[in-house]
C-alpha positions, 0 to 999 in steps of 0.5 A, a space after each residue: 537353493 541358498 543355504 539358510 542362515 544360522 539362527 540362534 533362539 533361546 534366552 540369556 541366563 544369569 551370570 554363570 561360572 567366572 562371571 560369563 553369561 550362559 546362552 541356552 539354545 533351543 533347536 527348531 521343532 521337527 514338526 514342520 519337516 514331518 508334516 511337510 513330508 506327509 504333505 509331499 507324499 499325499 500331494 504326489 500321490 494325488 497328482 499321480 491319481 489325477 493323471 490316471 483319472 485323465 486316462 479313464 475311458 468315459 465313452 457312453 457318458 453324457 456331455 454334462 457328466 464328462 465335463 464335470 468329471 474333467 473339471 473336478 479332475 483338473 481341480 484335483 490335480 491343481 490341488 494336489 500339486 499345490 499341496 505337494 508344494 506346500 509340503 516342500 515349503 513346510 519342509 524348508 520351515 517357510 510359513 508360506 507353506 501353511 497358506 499354500 496348503 490352505 489354498 490347496 484344501 480350498 480347491 479340494 473343498 470346492 471340487 468336492 462340493 461340485 461333485 456332491 451337488 452334481 451327484 445328488 442332483 443325478 440321484 434325485 432325478 433318477 431315484 427321487 428326492 430322498 435319495 438325492 438328499 441322502 447323497 448330498 448329506 453323505 457327500 457333505 460329511 465326506 467333504 467336511 472330514 477331508 477338509 478337517 484332516 487336510 487342514 490339520 496336516 497343514 496347520 499343525 506346524 503353525 499351531 505347534 510352534 509357529 516361531 520356527 517358521 520363517 
């Protein structure tokens, strides 16, 4: 890793004492570092959880359910890894961290939608159309809440003070 170049941000004030200009220096916001750490922690926990999910015993389940489980688990692993990487980039004040984070959130949303519609279909087959609709609605609400919360962790450093990000 190369050291970052020193940057000076601020504005030049009118002439001060003895005819010299005064430079007001503005420090970088700590927001990207804080949200970067949060993203690293959440992403790391997600990777650990995804690895534990891969060790789950699925004996007795049908082939379609096993396939859906492994696909969504691998998507979750990829999303968590990307989210942790986005946190590292945000911690380093890189604007690319925001976009990597949105990519991770997109994968999570896609995985959640696959799970929601698959589970709703299974409920509809077993318990009827009303149960399937209820499960689909509940799943979509949960995916929406997750998308908003994760997107805010990623987007707030850009919204708060985007000038600090390179």
